[in-house]
N, CA, C and O atoms as a Tripos MOL2 file, in Angstrom:
@<TRIPOS>MOLECULE
protein
  244   243    61     0     0
PROTEIN
NO_CHARGES

@<TRIPOS>ATOM
      1 N          12.1060 -115.4410    4.1610 N.3       1 MET1
      2 CA         13.2480 -114.9420    5.1680 C.3       1 MET1
      3 C          13.4410 -115.7970    6.2870 C.2       1 MET1
      4 O          12.5940 -116.6530    6.5410 O.2       1 MET1
      5 N          14.4330 -115.6640    6.9630 N.am      2 ALA2
      6 CA         14.6170 -116.7040    8.0400 C.3       2 ALA2
      7 C          13.9420 -116.0670    9.2760 C.2       2 ALA2
      8 O          13.6560 -114.8710    9.2280 O.2       2 ALA2
      9 N          13.6750 -116.7870   10.3650 N.am      3 GLN3
     10 CA         13.0450 -116.3860   11.5190 C.3       3 GLN3
     11 C          13.9450 -116.7420   12.7080 C.2       3 GLN3
     12 O          14.7520 -117.6690   12.6370 O.2       3 GLN3
     13 N          13.7980 -116.0280   13.7410 N.am      4 VAL4
     14 CA         14.3460 -116.3540   14.9470 C.3       4 VAL4
     15 C          13.3310 -116.4800   16.1610 C.2       4 VAL4
     16 O          12.2310 -115.9290   16.1610 O.2       4 VAL4
     17 N          13.8120 -117.2560   17.1850 N.am      5 LYS5
     18 CA         12.9970 -117.3180   18.3580 C.3       5 LYS5
     19 C          13.8980 -116.5930   19.4740 C.2       5 LYS5
     20 O          15.0840 -116.8380   19.6980 O.2       5 LYS5
     21 N          13.1290 -115.6980   20.0920 N.am      6 ILE6
     22 CA         13.8070 -114.9090   21.0970 C.3       6 ILE6
     23 C          13.1370 -115.2220   22.4320 C.2       6 ILE6
     24 O          11.9240 -115.0620   22.5630 O.2       6 ILE6
     25 N          13.9110 -115.6670   23.4260 N.am      7 THR7
     26 CA         13.1940 -116.0450   24.7770 C.3       7 THR7
     27 C          14.0970 -115.2970   25.7820 C.2       7 THR7
     28 O          15.3260 -115.3660   25.7840 O.2       7 THR7
     29 N          13.3380 -114.5700   26.6400 N.am      8 LEU8
     30 CA         13.7210 -113.8560   27.9380 C.3       8 LEU8
     31 C          14.2520 -114.7250   28.7780 C.2       8 LEU8
     32 O          13.5720 -115.7360   28.9510 O.2       8 LEU8
     33 N          15.3790 -114.6490   29.4300 N.am      9 THR9
     34 CA         15.9390 -115.7000   30.2960 C.3       9 THR9
     35 C          16.4200 -115.0600   31.6020 C.2       9 THR9
     36 O          16.7830 -115.7620   32.5460 O.2       9 THR9
     37 N          16.4210 -113.7140   31.6490 N.am     10 ARG10
     38 CA         16.8080 -112.9880   32.7860 C.3      10 ARG10
     39 C          15.8550 -111.8880   33.2470 C.2      10 ARG10
     40 O          15.1610 -111.3940   32.3590 O.2      10 ARG10
     41 N          15.7230 -111.4750   34.3450 N.am     11 SER11
     42 CA         14.8560 -110.5760   35.0430 C.3      11 SER11
     43 C          15.3660 -109.1050   34.4290 C.2      11 SER11
     44 O          16.5300 -108.9080   34.0800 O.2      11 SER11
     45 N          14.4100 -108.2060   34.3630 N.am     12 LEU12
     46 CA         14.7940 -106.8860   33.8310 C.3      12 LEU12
     47 C          15.1690 -105.9210   35.0660 C.2      12 LEU12
     48 O          15.5340 -104.7930   34.7350 O.2      12 LEU12
     49 N          15.1300 -106.1970   36.3850 N.am     13 ILE13
     50 CA         15.2600 -105.5260   37.4370 C.3      13 ILE13
     51 C          16.7480 -105.2970   37.5170 C.2      13 ILE13
     52 O          17.5460 -106.2230   37.3720 O.2      13 ILE13
     53 N          17.1560 -103.9000   37.7780 N.am     14 GLY14
     54 CA         18.3900 -103.6430   37.7910 C.3      14 GLY14
     55 C          19.0880 -103.1820   36.4360 C.2      14 GLY14
     56 O          20.2600 -102.8060   36.4250 O.2      14 GLY14
     57 N          18.3500 -103.2310   35.3790 N.am     15 TYR15
     58 CA         18.8910 -102.7320   34.1170 C.3      15 TYR15
     59 C          18.4030 -101.5260   33.6070 C.2      15 TYR15
     60 O          17.2090 -101.2500   33.7160 O.2      15 TYR15
     61 N          19.2850 -100.6980   33.0040 N.am     16 PRO16
     62 CA         18.7410  -99.5120   32.4590 C.3      16 PRO16
     63 C          17.5380  -99.5580   31.6670 C.2      16 PRO16
     64 O          17.1210 -100.5300   31.0370 O.2      16 PRO16
     65 N          16.9520  -98.2650   31.7720 N.am     17 LYS17
     66 CA         15.5140  -98.1020   31.0400 C.3      17 LYS17
     67 C          15.5270  -98.4950   29.6640 C.2      17 LYS17
     68 O          14.6230  -99.1720   29.1750 O.2      17 LYS17
     69 N          16.6730  -98.0320   28.9300 N.am     18 ASP18
     70 CA         16.5950  -98.1990   27.5910 C.3      18 ASP18
     71 C          16.7600  -99.6460   27.0030 C.2      18 ASP18
     72 O          16.3700 -100.0050   25.8920 O.2      18 ASP18
     73 N          17.4800 -100.5040   28.0450 N.am     19 GLN19
     74 CA         17.4560 -102.0030   27.8440 C.3      19 GLN19
     75 C          16.2110 -102.5970   28.0980 C.2      19 GLN19
     76 O          15.9050 -103.5700   27.4100 O.2      19 GLN19
     77 N          15.3220 -102.1340   29.0860 N.am     20 ARG20
     78 CA         14.0120 -102.5030   29.4130 C.3      20 ARG20
     79 C          12.9940 -102.1420   28.2180 C.2      20 ARG20
     80 O          12.0910 -102.9230   27.9190 O.2      20 ARG20
     81 N          13.1540 -101.1230   27.6630 N.am     21 ALA21
     82 CA         12.3860 -100.6490   26.6860 C.3      21 ALA21
     83 C          12.6660 -101.4870   25.4740 C.2      21 ALA21
     84 O          11.7600 -101.7120   24.6710 O.2      21 ALA21
     85 N          13.7490 -101.9090   25.3210 N.am     22 THR22
     86 CA         14.2730 -102.7700   24.0670 C.3      22 THR22
     87 C          13.6810 -104.1530   24.2310 C.2      22 THR22
     88 O          13.1720 -104.7240   23.2670 O.2      22 THR22
     89 N          13.7380 -104.7000   25.4280 N.am     23 VAL23
     90 CA         13.0740 -106.1010   25.6370 C.3      23 VAL23
     91 C          11.5520 -105.9500   25.4240 C.2      23 VAL23
     92 O          10.9430 -106.8980   24.9270 O.2      23 VAL23
     93 N          10.9020 -104.8300   25.7620 N.am     24 LYS24
     94 CA          9.4300 -104.6490   25.7310 C.3      24 LYS24
     95 C           9.0990 -104.5060   24.2170 C.2      24 LYS24
     96 O           8.0770 -104.9990   23.7390 O.2      24 LYS24
     97 N          10.0130 -103.8080   23.4840 N.am     25 ALA25
     98 CA          9.7780 -103.5590   22.0430 C.3      25 ALA25
     99 C           9.8570 -104.8170   21.4060 C.2      25 ALA25
    100 O           9.1080 -105.0600   20.4600 O.2      25 ALA25
    101 N          10.7200 -105.6860   21.8340 N.am     26 LEU26
    102 CA         10.8660 -107.1340   21.1600 C.3      26 LEU26
    103 C           9.4930 -107.9610   21.5270 C.2      26 LEU26
    104 O           9.3830 -109.1050   21.0860 O.2      26 LEU26
    105 N           8.6110 -107.4830   22.2020 N.am     27 GLY27
    106 CA          7.4810 -108.2570   22.6300 C.3      27 GLY27
    107 C           7.4570 -109.1720   23.7790 C.2      27 GLY27
    108 O           6.4960 -109.9220   23.9520 O.2      27 GLY27
    109 N           8.6170 -109.1430   24.6940 N.am     28 LEU28
    110 CA          8.7590 -109.9560   25.7260 C.3      28 LEU28
    111 C           8.3260 -109.2780   26.9950 C.2      28 LEU28
    112 O           8.4920 -108.0670   27.1430 O.2      28 LEU28
    113 N           7.7370 -110.0890   27.9720 N.am     29 THR29
    114 CA          7.1390 -109.4320   29.0550 C.3      29 THR29
    115 C           7.6580 -110.1890   30.4070 C.2      29 THR29
    116 O           8.0400 -109.5460   31.3850 O.2      29 THR29
    117 N           7.6390 -111.4930   30.3720 N.am     30 LYS30
    118 CA          7.8310 -112.1100   31.5470 C.3      30 LYS30
    119 C           9.1450 -113.1350   31.1850 C.2      30 LYS30
    120 O           9.4690 -113.4040   30.0280 O.2      30 LYS30
    121 N           9.7680 -113.6030   32.2740 N.am     31 ILE31
    122 CA         10.7250 -114.5340   32.1340 C.3      31 ILE31
    123 C          10.2920 -115.9370   31.5620 C.2      31 ILE31
    124 O           9.3440 -116.5820   32.0090 O.2      31 ILE31
    125 N          11.1060 -116.3320   30.5130 N.am     32 ARG32
    126 CA         10.6500 -117.6500   29.8950 C.3      32 ARG32
    127 C           9.7490 -117.3950   28.7030 C.2      32 ARG32
    128 O           9.3660 -118.3630   28.0470 O.2      32 ARG32
    129 N           9.3620 -116.0980   28.3570 N.am     33 THR33
    130 CA          8.3550 -115.8860   27.2340 C.3      33 THR33
    131 C           9.2460 -115.9190   25.9300 C.2      33 THR33
    132 O          10.4430 -115.6310   25.9270 O.2      33 THR33
    133 N           8.5650 -116.2800   24.8920 N.am     34 SER34
    134 CA          9.0760 -116.4570   23.6570 C.3      34 SER34
    135 C           8.3980 -115.7490   22.5240 C.2      34 SER34
    136 O           7.1720 -115.6490   22.5630 O.2      34 SER34
    137 N           9.0720 -115.2500   21.5200 N.am     35 VAL35
    138 CA          8.4770 -114.6750   20.4640 C.3      35 VAL35
    139 C           9.1690 -115.2410   19.2700 C.2      35 VAL35
    140 O          10.2290 -115.8490   19.4200 O.2      35 VAL35
    141 N           8.6450 -115.0820   18.1180 N.am     36 VAL36
    142 CA          9.1310 -115.5720   16.7590 C.3      36 VAL36
    143 C           8.9270 -114.3070   15.9340 C.2      36 VAL36
    144 O           7.8470 -113.7410   15.7600 O.2      36 VAL36
    145 N          10.2540 -113.8990   15.3930 N.am     37 LYS37
    146 CA         10.2580 -112.6170   14.5330 C.3      37 LYS37
    147 C          11.1240 -112.9270   13.1590 C.2      37 LYS37
    148 O          12.0130 -113.7750   13.0750 O.2      37 LYS37
    149 N          10.6960 -112.1050   12.1640 N.am     38 GLU38
    150 CA         11.5120 -112.1520   10.9560 C.3      38 GLU38
    151 C          12.8590 -111.5490   11.3370 C.2      38 GLU38
    152 O          12.9920 -110.5780   12.0820 O.2      38 GLU38
    153 N          13.9490 -112.2990   10.6840 N.am     39 ASP39
    154 CA         15.3400 -111.8170   11.0220 C.3      39 ASP39
    155 C          15.5990 -110.5580    9.9850 C.2      39 ASP39
    156 O          15.4300 -110.6420    8.7690 O.2      39 ASP39
    157 N          16.0010 -109.4810   10.6230 N.am     40 CYS40
    158 CA         16.3860 -108.3810    9.7800 C.3      40 CYS40
    159 C          17.4000 -107.6540   10.6250 C.2      40 CYS40
    160 O          17.5050 -107.8600   11.8340 O.2      40 CYS40
    161 N          18.1830 -106.7510    9.9200 N.am     41 PRO41
    162 CA         19.2360 -106.1160   10.5940 C.3      41 PRO41
    163 C          18.8980 -105.0680   11.9200 C.2      41 PRO41
    164 O          19.6590 -104.8970   12.8720 O.2      41 PRO41
    165 N          17.7240 -104.4930   11.7550 N.am     42 ALA42
    166 CA         17.0750 -103.9130   12.9720 C.3      42 ALA42
    167 C          16.8870 -104.6580   14.0890 C.2      42 ALA42
    168 O          17.2190 -104.2240   15.1920 O.2      42 ALA42
    169 N          16.3060 -105.9180   13.9130 N.am     43 LEU43
    170 CA         15.9810 -106.9280   14.8860 C.3      43 LEU43
    171 C          17.5210 -107.2730   15.5130 C.2      43 LEU43
    172 O          17.7730 -107.1620   16.7120 O.2      43 LEU43
    173 N          18.4540 -107.6860   14.5480 N.am     44 ARG44
    174 CA         19.6950 -108.0980   15.2280 C.3      44 ARG44
    175 C          20.3320 -107.0900   16.1990 C.2      44 ARG44
    176 O          20.9210 -107.4420   17.2210 O.2      44 ARG44
    177 N          20.1580 -105.6720   15.7690 N.am     45 GLY45
    178 CA         20.7660 -104.6460   16.5920 C.3      45 GLY45
    179 C          19.9280 -104.5910   17.9100 C.2      45 GLY45
    180 O          20.5570 -104.3400   18.9370 O.2      45 GLY45
    181 N          18.7550 -104.7700   17.9870 N.am     46 MET46
    182 CA         17.9860 -105.0710   19.3400 C.3      46 MET46
    183 C          18.5400 -106.1250   20.1280 C.2      46 MET46
    184 O          18.8920 -106.0000   21.3010 O.2      46 MET46
    185 N          18.6120 -107.2730   19.3750 N.am     47 ILE47
    186 CA         19.1380 -108.5570   20.0790 C.3      47 ILE47
    187 C          20.4450 -108.2170   20.6760 C.2      47 ILE47
    188 O          20.6170 -108.4730   21.8670 O.2      47 ILE47
    189 N          21.3770 -107.6730   19.9870 N.am     48 HIS48
    190 CA         22.7730 -107.2710   20.3060 C.3      48 HIS48
    191 C          22.7500 -106.4490   21.6550 C.2      48 HIS48
    192 O          23.5070 -106.7210   22.5870 O.2      48 HIS48
    193 N          21.9280 -105.5370   21.6860 N.am     49 LYS49
    194 CA         21.6330 -104.7450   22.7920 C.3      49 LYS49
    195 C          21.4530 -105.3030   24.1930 C.2      49 LYS49
    196 O          21.9770 -104.8860   25.2250 O.2      49 LYS49
    197 N          20.5560 -106.3980   24.0300 N.am     50 VAL50
    198 CA         20.1720 -107.0670   25.1970 C.3      50 VAL50
    199 C          20.5100 -108.6920   25.2590 C.2      50 VAL50
    200 O          19.8310 -109.5510   25.8220 O.2      50 VAL50
    201 N          21.6340 -108.8560   24.5930 N.am     51 GLU51
    202 CA         22.0140 -110.3780   24.4600 C.3      51 GLU51
    203 C          22.4810 -110.8230   25.7600 C.2      51 GLU51
    204 O          22.7760 -112.0170   25.8210 O.2      51 GLU51
    205 N          22.6130 -110.1350   26.8010 N.am     52 HIS52
    206 CA         22.9400 -110.8910   28.0870 C.3      52 HIS52
    207 C          21.6340 -111.2660   28.7030 C.2      52 HIS52
    208 O          21.7020 -112.0170   29.6750 O.2      52 HIS52
    209 N          20.4250 -110.8620   28.2950 N.am     53 MET53
    210 CA         19.2260 -111.2150   28.9090 C.3      53 MET53
    211 C          18.3970 -112.2800   28.0510 C.2      53 MET53
    212 O          17.4100 -112.8620   28.5020 O.2      53 MET53
    213 N          18.8740 -112.4570   26.8530 N.am     54 VAL54
    214 CA         17.8940 -113.0510   25.9220 C.3      54 VAL54
    215 C          18.7170 -114.3900   25.3410 C.2      54 VAL54
    216 O          19.9470 -114.4330   25.3240 O.2      54 VAL54
    217 N          17.8690 -115.4620   24.8740 N.am     55 LYS55
    218 CA         18.4490 -116.4060   24.2970 C.3      55 LYS55
    219 C          17.8900 -116.5760   22.7570 C.2      55 LYS55
    220 O          16.6760 -116.6800   22.5790 O.2      55 LYS55
    221 N          18.7040 -116.5980   21.7760 N.am     56 VAL56
    222 CA         18.2030 -116.5770   20.5130 C.3      56 VAL56
    223 C          18.5340 -117.9630   19.7410 C.2      56 VAL56
    224 O          19.6530 -118.4680   19.8270 O.2      56 VAL56
    225 N          17.4970 -118.5410   18.9850 N.am     57 GLU57
    226 CA         17.6450 -119.6660   18.2640 C.3      57 GLU57
    227 C          17.0180 -119.5330   16.7930 C.2      57 GLU57
    228 O          15.9500 -118.9440   16.6270 O.2      57 GLU57
    229 N          17.6340 -120.0280   15.8830 N.am     58 GLU58
    230 CA         17.1750 -120.0790   14.4200 C.3      58 GLU58
    231 C          15.9410 -120.9440   14.4250 C.2      58 GLU58
    232 O          15.9640 -121.9910   15.0710 O.2      58 GLU58
    233 N          14.8600 -120.5840   13.7510 N.am     59 VAL59
    234 CA         13.6340 -121.3510   13.5070 C.3      59 VAL59
    235 C          13.7700 -121.8720   12.1390 C.2      59 VAL59
    236 O          13.9770 -121.0900   11.2110 O.2      59 VAL59
    237 N          13.6530 -123.3300   11.9210 N.am     60 LYS60
    238 CA         13.6330 -123.8800   10.5580 C.3      60 LYS60
    239 C          12.1160 -123.7240    9.9300 C.2      60 LYS60
    240 O          11.1310 -124.1080   10.5600 O.2      60 LYS60
    241 N          12.0470 -123.2470    8.8950 N.am     61 ALA61
    242 CA         10.7690 -123.1000    8.2300 C.3      61 ALA61
    243 C          10.3250 -124.3040    7.5380 C.2      61 ALA61
    244 O           9.2530 -124.3090    6.9330 O.2      61 ALA61
@<TRIPOS>BOND
     1     1     2 1
     2     2     3 1
     3     3     4 2
     4     3     5 am
     5     5     6 1
     6     6     7 1
     7     7     8 2
     8     7     9 am
     9     9    10 1
    10    10    11 1
    11    11    12 2
    12    11    13 am
    13    13    14 1
    14    14    15 1
    15    15    16 2
    16    15    17 am
    17    17    18 1
    18    18    19 1
    19    19    20 2
    20    19    21 am
    21    21    22 1
    22    22    23 1
    23    23    24 2
    24    23    25 am
    25    25    26 1
    26    26    27 1
    27    27    28 2
    28    27    29 am
    29    29    30 1
    30    30    31 1
    31    31    32 2
    32    31    33 am
    33    33    34 1
    34    34    35 1
    35    35    36 2
    36    35    37 am
    37    37    38 1
    38    38    39 1
    39    39    40 2
    40    39    41 am
    41    41    42 1
    42    42    43 1
    43    43    44 2
    44    43    45 am
    45    45    46 1
    46    46    47 1
    47    47    48 2
    48    47    49 am
    49    49    50 1
    50    50    51 1
    51    51    52 2
    52    51    53 am
    53    53    54 1
    54    54    55 1
    55    55    56 2
    56    55    57 am
    57    57    58 1
    58    58    59 1
    59    59    60 2
    60    59    61 am
    61    61    62 1
    62    62    63 1
    63    63    64 2
    64    63    65 am
    65    65    66 1
    66    66    67 1
    67    67    68 2
    68    67    69 am
    69    69    70 1
    70    70    71 1
    71    71    72 2
    72    71    73 am
    73    73    74 1
    74    74    75 1
    75    75    76 2
    76    75    77 am
    77    77    78 1
    78    78    79 1
    79    79    80 2
    80    79    81 am
    81    81    82 1
    82    82    83 1
    83    83    84 2
    84    83    85 am
    85    85    86 1
    86    86    87 1
    87    87    88 2
    88    87    89 am
    89    89    90 1
    90    90    91 1
    91    91    92 2
    92    91    93 am
    93    93    94 1
    94    94    95 1
    95    95    96 2
    96    95    97 am
    97    97    98 1
    98    98    99 1
    99    99   100 2
   100    99   101 am
   101   101   102 1
   102   102   103 1
   103   103   104 2
   104   103   105 am
   105   105   106 1
   106   106   107 1
   107   107   108 2
   108   107   109 am
   109   109   110 1
   110   110   111 1
   111   111   112 2
   112   111   113 am
   113   113   114 1
   114   114   115 1
   115   115   116 2
   116   115   117 am
   117   117   118 1
   118   118   119 1
   119   119   120 2
   120   119   121 am
   121   121   122 1
   122   122   123 1
   123   123   124 2
   124   123   125 am
   125   125   126 1
   126   126   127 1
   127   127   128 2
   128   127   129 am
   129   129   130 1
   130   130   131 1
   131   131   132 2
   132   131   133 am
   133   133   134 1
   134   134   135 1
   135   135   136 2
   136   135   137 am
   137   137   138 1
   138   138   139 1
   139   139   140 2
   140   139   141 am
   141   141   142 1
   142   142   143 1
   143   143   144 2
   144   143   145 am
   145   145   146 1
   146   146   147 1
   147   147   148 2
   148   147   149 am
   149   149   150 1
   150   150   151 1
   151   151   152 2
   152   151   153 am
   153   153   154 1
   154   154   155 1
   155   155   156 2
   156   155   157 am
   157   157   158 1
   158   158   159 1
   159   159   160 2
   160   159   161 am
   161   161   162 1
   162   162   163 1
   163   163   164 2
   164   163   165 am
   165   165   166 1
   166   166   167 1
   167   167   168 2
   168   167   169 am
   169   169   170 1
   170   170   171 1
   171   171   172 2
   172   171   173 am
   173   173   174 1
   174   174   175 1
   175   175   176 2
   176   175   177 am
   177   177   178 1
   178   178   179 1
   179   179   180 2
   180   179   181 am
   181   181   182 1
   182   182   183 1
   183   183   184 2
   184   183   185 am
   185   185   186 1
   186   186   187 1
   187   187   188 2
   188   187   189 am
   189   189   190 1
   190   190   191 1
   191   191   192 2
   192   191   193 am
   193   193   194 1
   194   194   195 1
   195   195   196 2
   196   195   197 am
   197   197   198 1
   198   198   199 1
   199   199   200 2
   200   199   201 am
   201   201   202 1
   202   202   203 1
   203   203   204 2
   204   203   205 am
   205   205   206 1
   206   206   207 1
   207   207   208 2
   208   207   209 am
   209   209   210 1
   210   210   211 1
   211   211   212 2
   212   211   213 am
   213   213   214 1
   214   214   215 1
   215   215   216 2
   216   215   217 am
   217   217   218 1
   218   218   219 1
   219   219   220 2
   220   219   221 am
   221   221   222 1
   222   222   223 1
   223   223   224 2
   224   223   225 am
   225   225   226 1
   226   226   227 1
   227   227   228 2
   228   227   229 am
   229   229   230 1
   230   230   231 1
   231   231   232 2
   232   231   233 am
   233   233   234 1
   234   234   235 1
   235   235   236 2
   236   235   237 am
   237   237   238 1
   238   238   239 1
   239   239   240 2
   240   239   241 am
   241   241   242 1
   242   242   243 1
   243   243   244 2
@<TRIPOS>SUBSTRUCTURE
     1 MET1         2 RESIDUE 1 A MET
     2 ALA2         6 RESIDUE 1 A ALA
     3 GLN3        10 RESIDUE 1 A GLN
     4 VAL4        14 RESIDUE 1 A VAL
     5 LYS5        18 RESIDUE 1 A LYS
     6 ILE6        22 RESIDUE 1 A ILE
     7 THR7        26 RESIDUE 1 A THR
     8 LEU8        30 RESIDUE 1 A LEU
     9 THR9        34 RESIDUE 1 A THR
    10 ARG10       38 RESIDUE 1 A ARG
    11 SER11       42 RESIDUE 1 A SER
    12 LEU12       46 RESIDUE 1 A LEU
    13 ILE13       50 RESIDUE 1 A ILE
    14 GLY14       54 RESIDUE 1 A GLY
    15 TYR15       58 RESIDUE 1 A TYR
    16 PRO16       62 RESIDUE 1 A PRO
    17 LYS17       66 RESIDUE 1 A LYS
    18 ASP18       70 RESIDUE 1 A ASP
    19 GLN19       74 RESIDUE 1 A GLN
    20 ARG20       78 RESIDUE 1 A ARG
    21 ALA21       82 RESIDUE 1 A ALA
    22 THR22       86 RESIDUE 1 A THR
    23 VAL23       90 RESIDUE 1 A VAL
    24 LYS24       94 RESIDUE 1 A LYS
    25 ALA25       98 RESIDUE 1 A ALA
    26 LEU26      102 RESIDUE 1 A LEU
    27 GLY27      106 RESIDUE 1 A GLY
    28 LEU28      110 RESIDUE 1 A LEU
    29 THR29      114 RESIDUE 1 A THR
    30 LYS30      118 RESIDUE 1 A LYS
    31 ILE31      122 RESIDUE 1 A ILE
    32 ARG32      126 RESIDUE 1 A ARG
    33 THR33      130 RESIDUE 1 A THR
    34 SER34      134 RESIDUE 1 A SER
    35 VAL35      138 RESIDUE 1 A VAL
    36 VAL36      142 RESIDUE 1 A VAL
    37 LYS37      146 RESIDUE 1 A LYS
    38 GLU38      150 RESIDUE 1 A GLU
    39 ASP39      154 RESIDUE 1 A ASP
    40 CYS40      158 RESIDUE 1 A CYS
    41 PRO41      162 RESIDUE 1 A PRO
    42 ALA42      166 RESIDUE 1 A ALA
    43 LEU43      170 RESIDUE 1 A LEU
    44 ARG44      174 RESIDUE 1 A ARG
    45 GLY45      178 RESIDUE 1 A GLY
    46 MET46      182 RESIDUE 1 A MET
    47 ILE47      186 RESIDUE 1 A ILE
    48 HIS48      190 RESIDUE 1 A HIS
    49 LYS49      194 RESIDUE 1 A LYS
    50 VAL50      198 RESIDUE 1 A VAL
    51 GLU51      202 RESIDUE 1 A GLU
    52 HIS52      206 RESIDUE 1 A HIS
    53 MET53      210 RESIDUE 1 A MET
    54 VAL54      214 RESIDUE 1 A VAL
    55 LYS55      218 RESIDUE 1 A LYS
    56 VAL56      222 RESIDUE 1 A VAL
    57 GLU57      226 RESIDUE 1 A GLU
    58 GLU58      230 RESIDUE 1 A GLU
    59 VAL59      234 RESIDUE 1 A VAL
    60 LYS60      238 RESIDUE 1 A LYS
    61 ALA61      242 RESIDUE 1 A ALA
C-alpha cells in the first residue's frame, strides 16, 4: 500500500477539542513533527478534518 507523511505545521491553540484529538490520534505532538502512516480511507478522513493544520506528502516506497 501507499504511505503518506503527515507533518504538523500549525499550533493547536485556539482550535476545537475534536480537532486537537484528531491531531493527537494521528500521532502528532509538536509543530514540525512528522509521522509516516499507511494510506487508507479512515486516515484520509482524519487528514481532511485537520487539513488546515497539516502538510501531507506521498512517500515513495
